[in-house]
PDB file of N, CA, C and O in Angstrom:
ATOM      1  N   UNK A   1     110.509  96.881  81.087  1.00  0.00           N
ATOM      2  CA  UNK A   1     109.785  97.420  79.935  1.00  0.00           C
ATOM      3  C   UNK A   1     108.933  96.340  79.289  1.00  0.00           C
ATOM      4  O   UNK A   1     107.754  96.552  79.007  1.00  0.00           O
ATOM      5  N   UNK A   2     109.542  95.171  79.056  1.00  0.00           N
ATOM      6  CA  UNK A   2     108.802  94.067  78.429  1.00  0.00           C
ATOM      7  C   UNK A   2     107.642  93.628  79.316  1.00  0.00           C
ATOM      8  O   UNK A   2     106.548  93.341  78.828  1.00  0.00           O
ATOM      9  N   UNK A   3     107.889  93.579  80.611  1.00  0.00           N
ATOM     10  CA  UNK A   3     106.832  93.186  81.551  1.00  0.00           C
ATOM     11  C   UNK A   3     105.663  94.159  81.468  1.00  0.00           C
ATOM     12  O   UNK A   3     104.503  93.749  81.500  1.00  0.00           O
ATOM     13  N   UNK A   4     105.968  95.441  81.361  1.00  0.00           N
ATOM     14  CA  UNK A   4     104.918  96.456  81.248  1.00  0.00           C
ATOM     15  C   UNK A   4     104.089  96.228  79.989  1.00  0.00           C
ATOM     16  O   UNK A   4     102.865  96.360  80.015  1.00  0.00           O
ATOM     17  N   UNK A   5     104.755  95.888  78.889  1.00  0.00           N
ATOM     18  CA  UNK A   5     104.048  95.638  77.634  1.00  0.00           C
ATOM     19  C   UNK A   5     103.147  94.419  77.752  1.00  0.00           C
ATOM     20  O   UNK A   5     102.026  94.416  77.243  1.00  0.00           O
ATOM     21  N   UNK A   6     103.639  93.381  78.428  1.00  0.00           N
ATOM     22  CA  UNK A   6     102.842  92.163  78.611  1.00  0.00           C
ATOM     23  C   UNK A   6     101.607  92.470  79.455  1.00  0.00           C
ATOM     24  O   UNK A   6     100.506  92.019  79.142  1.00  0.00           O
ATOM     25  N   UNK A   7     101.798  93.238  80.524  1.00  0.00           N
ATOM     26  CA  UNK A   7     100.669  93.610  81.376  1.00  0.00           C
ATOM     27  C   UNK A   7      99.656  94.427  80.590  1.00  0.00           C
ATOM     28  O   UNK A   7      98.449  94.226  80.724  1.00  0.00           O
ATOM     29  N   UNK A   8     100.151  95.351  79.766  1.00  0.00           N
ATOM     30  CA  UNK A   8      99.271  96.199  78.962  1.00  0.00           C
ATOM     31  C   UNK A   8      98.493  95.352  77.964  1.00  0.00           C
ATOM     32  O   UNK A   8      97.293  95.548  77.776  1.00  0.00           O
ATOM     33  N   UNK A   9      99.186  94.404  77.322  1.00  0.00           N
ATOM     34  CA  UNK A   9      98.525  93.519  76.358  1.00  0.00           C
ATOM     35  C   UNK A   9      97.462  92.678  77.049  1.00  0.00           C
ATOM     36  O   UNK A   9      96.381  92.463  76.501  1.00  0.00           O
ATOM     37  N   UNK A  10      97.770  92.200  78.254  1.00  0.00           N
ATOM     38  CA  UNK A  10      96.818  91.403  79.012  1.00  0.00           C
ATOM     39  C   UNK A  10      95.549  92.184  79.305  1.00  0.00           C
ATOM     40  O   UNK A  10      94.446  91.644  79.222  1.00  0.00           O
ATOM     41  N   UNK A  11      95.705  93.451  79.647  1.00  0.00           N
ATOM     42  CA  UNK A  11      94.544  94.295  79.928  1.00  0.00           C
ATOM     43  C   UNK A  11      93.697  94.486  78.680  1.00  0.00           C
ATOM     44  O   UNK A  11      92.474  94.599  78.768  1.00  0.00           O
ATOM     45  N   UNK A  12      94.340  94.523  77.523  1.00  0.00           N
ATOM     46  CA  UNK A  12      93.619  94.744  76.276  1.00  0.00           C
ATOM     47  C   UNK A  12      92.693  93.579  75.949  1.00  0.00           C
ATOM     48  O   UNK A  12      91.674  93.762  75.283  1.00  0.00           O
ATOM     49  N   UNK A  13      93.044  92.375  76.417  1.00  0.00           N
ATOM     50  CA  UNK A  13      92.225  91.200  76.135  1.00  0.00           C
ATOM     51  C   UNK A  13      90.933  91.169  76.949  1.00  0.00           C
ATOM     52  O   UNK A  13      90.011  90.423  76.617  1.00  0.00           O
ATOM     53  N   UNK A  14      90.858  91.968  78.006  1.00  0.00           N
ATOM     54  CA  UNK A  14      89.707  91.918  78.904  1.00  0.00           C
ATOM     55  C   UNK A  14      88.408  92.344  78.228  1.00  0.00           C
ATOM     56  O   UNK A  14      87.341  91.803  78.518  1.00  0.00           O
ATOM     57  N   UNK A  15      88.507  93.304  77.338  1.00  0.00           N
ATOM     58  CA  UNK A  15      87.286  93.808  76.720  1.00  0.00           C
ATOM     59  C   UNK A  15      87.521  94.210  75.276  1.00  0.00           C
ATOM     60  O   UNK A  15      88.322  95.102  74.994  1.00  0.00           O
ATOM     61  N   UNK A  16      86.820  93.549  74.363  1.00  0.00           N
ATOM     62  CA  UNK A  16      86.952  93.876  72.945  1.00  0.00           C
ATOM     63  C   UNK A  16      86.480  95.293  72.667  1.00  0.00           C
ATOM     64  O   UNK A  16      87.026  95.984  71.808  1.00  0.00           O
ATOM     65  N   UNK A  17      85.462  95.718  73.400  1.00  0.00           N
ATOM     66  CA  UNK A  17      84.951  97.076  73.233  1.00  0.00           C
ATOM     67  C   UNK A  17      86.014  98.091  73.637  1.00  0.00           C
ATOM     68  O   UNK A  17      86.230  99.099  72.963  1.00  0.00           O
ATOM     69  N   UNK A  18      86.666  97.799  74.747  1.00  0.00           N
ATOM     70  CA  UNK A  18      87.732  98.687  75.214  1.00  0.00           C
ATOM     71  C   UNK A  18      88.858  98.735  74.191  1.00  0.00           C
ATOM     72  O   UNK A  18      89.444  99.792  73.955  1.00  0.00           O
ATOM     73  N   UNK A  19      89.155  97.602  73.591  1.00  0.00           N
ATOM     74  CA  UNK A  19      90.205  97.533  72.574  1.00  0.00           C
ATOM     75  C   UNK A  19      89.855  98.418  71.383  1.00  0.00           C
ATOM     76  O   UNK A  19      90.685  99.198  70.917  1.00  0.00           O
ATOM     77  N   UNK A  20      88.628  98.294  70.896  1.00  0.00           N
ATOM     78  CA  UNK A  20      88.214  99.079  69.732  1.00  0.00           C
ATOM     79  C   UNK A  20      88.218 100.571  70.057  1.00  0.00           C
ATOM     80  O   UNK A  20      88.620 101.392  69.233  1.00  0.00           O
ATOM     81  N   UNK A  21      87.766 100.915  71.269  1.00  0.00           N
ATOM     82  CA  UNK A  21      87.760 102.321  71.671  1.00  0.00           C
ATOM     83  C   UNK A  21      89.183 102.864  71.756  1.00  0.00           C
ATOM     84  O   UNK A  21      89.454 104.002  71.372  1.00  0.00           O
ATOM     85  N   UNK A  22      90.087 102.028  72.267  1.00  0.00           N
ATOM     86  CA  UNK A  22      91.471 102.465  72.410  1.00  0.00           C
ATOM     87  C   UNK A  22      92.140 102.607  71.047  1.00  0.00           C
ATOM     88  O   UNK A  22      92.950 103.508  70.832  1.00  0.00           O
ATOM     89  N   UNK A  23      91.789 101.703  70.129  1.00  0.00           N
ATOM     90  CA  UNK A  23      92.330 101.803  68.773  1.00  0.00           C
ATOM     91  C   UNK A  23      91.853 103.088  68.100  1.00  0.00           C
ATOM     92  O   UNK A  23      92.615 103.761  67.405  1.00  0.00           O
ATOM     93  N   UNK A  24      90.578 103.416  68.318  1.00  0.00           N
ATOM     94  CA  UNK A  24      90.041 104.663  67.762  1.00  0.00           C
ATOM     95  C   UNK A  24      90.781 105.858  68.351  1.00  0.00           C
ATOM     96  O   UNK A  24      91.140 106.800  67.643  1.00  0.00           O
ATOM     97  N   UNK A  25      90.998 105.799  69.661  1.00  0.00           N
ATOM     98  CA  UNK A  25      91.694 106.878  70.357  1.00  0.00           C
ATOM     99  C   UNK A  25      93.088 107.090  69.784  1.00  0.00           C
ATOM    100  O   UNK A  25      93.498 108.220  69.518  1.00  0.00           O
ATOM    101  N   UNK A  26      93.817 105.979  69.596  1.00  0.00           N
ATOM    102  CA  UNK A  26      95.190 106.095  69.097  1.00  0.00           C
ATOM    103  C   UNK A  26      95.223 106.500  67.636  1.00  0.00           C
ATOM    104  O   UNK A  26      96.101 107.263  67.235  1.00  0.00           O
ATOM    105  N   UNK A  27      94.291 106.012  66.831  1.00  0.00           N
ATOM    106  CA  UNK A  27      94.286 106.373  65.412  1.00  0.00           C
ATOM    107  C   UNK A  27      94.043 107.874  65.250  1.00  0.00           C
ATOM    108  O   UNK A  27      94.675 108.531  64.423  1.00  0.00           O
ATOM    109  N   UNK A  28      93.116 108.406  66.056  1.00  0.00           N
ATOM    110  CA  UNK A  28      92.846 109.845  66.018  1.00  0.00           C
ATOM    111  C   UNK A  28      94.063 110.621  66.508  1.00  0.00           C
ATOM    112  O   UNK A  28      94.448 111.640  65.934  1.00  0.00           O
ATOM    113  N   UNK A  29      94.649 110.116  67.571  1.00  0.00           N
ATOM    114  CA  UNK A  29      95.801 110.802  68.158  1.00  0.00           C
ATOM    115  C   UNK A  29      96.986 110.811  67.195  1.00  0.00           C
ATOM    116  O   UNK A  29      97.696 111.810  67.082  1.00  0.00           O
ATOM    117  N   UNK A  30      97.190 109.689  66.504  1.00  0.00           N
ATOM    118  CA  UNK A  30      98.310 109.602  65.565  1.00  0.00           C
ATOM    119  C   UNK A  30      98.096 110.513  64.362  1.00  0.00           C
ATOM    120  O   UNK A  30      99.051 111.042  63.793  1.00  0.00           O
ATOM    121  N   UNK A  31      96.841 110.688  63.985  1.00  0.00           N
ATOM    122  CA  UNK A  31      96.542 111.576  62.857  1.00  0.00           C
ATOM    123  C   UNK A  31      96.756 113.035  63.247  1.00  0.00           C
ATOM    124  O   UNK A  31      97.194 113.844  62.430  1.00  0.00           O
ATOM    125  N   UNK A  32      96.445 113.364  64.492  1.00  0.00           N
ATOM    126  CA  UNK A  32      96.495 114.754  64.937  1.00  0.00           C
ATOM    127  C   UNK A  32      97.870 115.188  65.440  1.00  0.00           C
ATOM    128  O   UNK A  32      98.179 116.379  65.464  1.00  0.00           O
ATOM    129  N   UNK A  33      98.689 114.221  65.839  1.00  0.00           N
ATOM    130  CA  UNK A  33      99.984 114.571  66.415  1.00  0.00           C
ATOM    131  C   UNK A  33     101.117 113.888  65.670  1.00  0.00           C
ATOM    132  O   UNK A  33     100.990 112.741  65.241  1.00  0.00           O
ATOM    133  N   UNK A  34     102.221 114.598  65.521  1.00  0.00           N
ATOM    134  CA  UNK A  34     103.423 113.970  64.977  1.00  0.00           C
ATOM    135  C   UNK A  34     104.101 113.253  66.137  1.00  0.00           C
ATOM    136  O   UNK A  34     104.269 113.819  67.218  1.00  0.00           O
ATOM    137  N   UNK A  35     104.490 112.005  65.904  1.00  0.00           N
ATOM    138  CA  UNK A  35     105.089 111.223  66.980  1.00  0.00           C
ATOM    139  C   UNK A  35     106.548 111.623  67.167  1.00  0.00           C
ATOM    140  O   UNK A  35     107.397 111.387  66.308  1.00  0.00           O
ATOM    141  N   UNK A  36     106.810 112.238  68.320  1.00  0.00           N
ATOM    142  CA  UNK A  36     108.193 112.574  68.648  1.00  0.00           C
ATOM    143  C   UNK A  36     108.665 111.728  69.822  1.00  0.00           C
ATOM    144  O   UNK A  36     109.863 111.593  70.073  1.00  0.00           O
ATOM    145  N   UNK A  37     107.702 111.166  70.532  1.00  0.00           N
ATOM    146  CA  UNK A  37     108.025 110.365  71.707  1.00  0.00           C
ATOM    147  C   UNK A  37     107.733 108.902  71.399  1.00  0.00           C
ATOM    148  O   UNK A  37     106.602 108.549  71.062  1.00  0.00           O
ATOM    149  N   UNK A  38     108.751 108.050  71.513  1.00  0.00           N
ATOM    150  CA  UNK A  38     108.568 106.631  71.212  1.00  0.00           C
ATOM    151  C   UNK A  38     107.605 105.959  72.179  1.00  0.00           C
ATOM    152  O   UNK A  38     107.150 104.843  71.928  1.00  0.00           O
ATOM    153  N   UNK A  39     107.291 106.629  73.283  1.00  0.00           N
ATOM    154  CA  UNK A  39     106.321 106.100  74.230  1.00  0.00           C
ATOM    155  C   UNK A  39     104.977 105.841  73.566  1.00  0.00           C
ATOM    156  O   UNK A  39     104.277 104.891  73.917  1.00  0.00           O
ATOM    157  N   UNK A  40     104.615 106.694  72.598  1.00  0.00           N
ATOM    158  CA  UNK A  40     103.362 106.495  71.874  1.00  0.00           C
ATOM    159  C   UNK A  40     103.388 105.158  71.143  1.00  0.00           C
ATOM    160  O   UNK A  40     102.396 104.429  71.135  1.00  0.00           O
ATOM    161  N   UNK A  41     104.527 104.839  70.527  1.00  0.00           N
ATOM    162  CA  UNK A  41     104.649 103.608  69.753  1.00  0.00           C
ATOM    163  C   UNK A  41     104.559 102.382  70.658  1.00  0.00           C
ATOM    164  O   UNK A  41     103.958 101.373  70.287  1.00  0.00           O
ATOM    165  N   UNK A  42     105.160 102.473  71.849  1.00  0.00           N
ATOM    166  CA  UNK A  42     105.134 101.341  72.772  1.00  0.00           C
ATOM    167  C   UNK A  42     103.717 101.033  73.225  1.00  0.00           C
ATOM    168  O   UNK A  42     103.403  99.884  73.533  1.00  0.00           O
ATOM    169  N   UNK A  43     102.860 102.043  73.271  1.00  0.00           N
ATOM    170  CA  UNK A  43     101.466 101.820  73.643  1.00  0.00           C
ATOM    171  C   UNK A  43     100.655 101.353  72.445  1.00  0.00           C
ATOM    172  O   UNK A  43      99.664 100.637  72.595  1.00  0.00           O
ATOM    173  N   UNK A  44     101.081 101.762  71.254  1.00  0.00           N
ATOM    174  CA  UNK A  44     100.325 101.433  70.049  1.00  0.00           C
ATOM    175  C   UNK A  44     100.512  99.973  69.643  1.00  0.00           C
ATOM    176  O   UNK A  44      99.551  99.312  69.250  1.00  0.00           O
ATOM    177  N   UNK A  45     101.741  99.467  69.735  1.00  0.00           N
ATOM    178  CA  UNK A  45     102.032  98.108  69.278  1.00  0.00           C
ATOM    179  C   UNK A  45     101.181  97.026  69.941  1.00  0.00           C
ATOM    180  O   UNK A  45     100.666  96.151  69.245  1.00  0.00           O
ATOM    181  N   UNK A  46     101.017  97.059  71.283  1.00  0.00           N
ATOM    182  CA  UNK A  46     100.147  96.036  71.896  1.00  0.00           C
ATOM    183  C   UNK A  46      98.721  96.092  71.361  1.00  0.00           C
ATOM    184  O   UNK A  46      98.052  95.063  71.261  1.00  0.00           O
ATOM    185  N   UNK A  47      98.255  97.285  71.018  1.00  0.00           N
ATOM    186  CA  UNK A  47      96.908  97.426  70.453  1.00  0.00           C
ATOM    187  C   UNK A  47      96.825  96.717  69.111  1.00  0.00           C
ATOM    188  O   UNK A  47      95.825  96.069  68.802  1.00  0.00           O
ATOM    189  N   UNK A  48      97.877  96.844  68.319  1.00  0.00           N
ATOM    190  CA  UNK A  48      97.889  96.229  66.994  1.00  0.00           C
ATOM    191  C   UNK A  48      97.991  94.710  67.086  1.00  0.00           C
ATOM    192  O   UNK A  48      97.507  93.998  66.205  1.00  0.00           O
ATOM    193  N   UNK A  49      98.614  94.217  68.143  1.00  0.00           N
ATOM    194  CA  UNK A  49      98.807  92.775  68.301  1.00  0.00           C
ATOM    195  C   UNK A  49      97.524  92.063  68.692  1.00  0.00           C
ATOM    196  O   UNK A  49      97.365  90.872  68.427  1.00  0.00           O
ATOM    197  N   UNK A  50      96.614  92.787  69.318  1.00  0.00           N
ATOM    198  CA  UNK A  50      95.364  92.161  69.784  1.00  0.00           C
ATOM    199  C   UNK A  50      94.471  91.836  68.600  1.00  0.00           C
ATOM    200  O   UNK A  50      93.375  91.305  68.781  1.00  0.00           O
TER     201      UNK A  50
END
């Protein structure tokens, strides 16, 4: 699990534009959906760390 998060974080560093687009995607998604699956949070945290 930790390795997956590290790989995901590494991918986020490749493109600042991609990071901003992904942050927009997650912010919209979080507003529109109630989080019932912690999987959403695991993807969100690396975005916040960048």
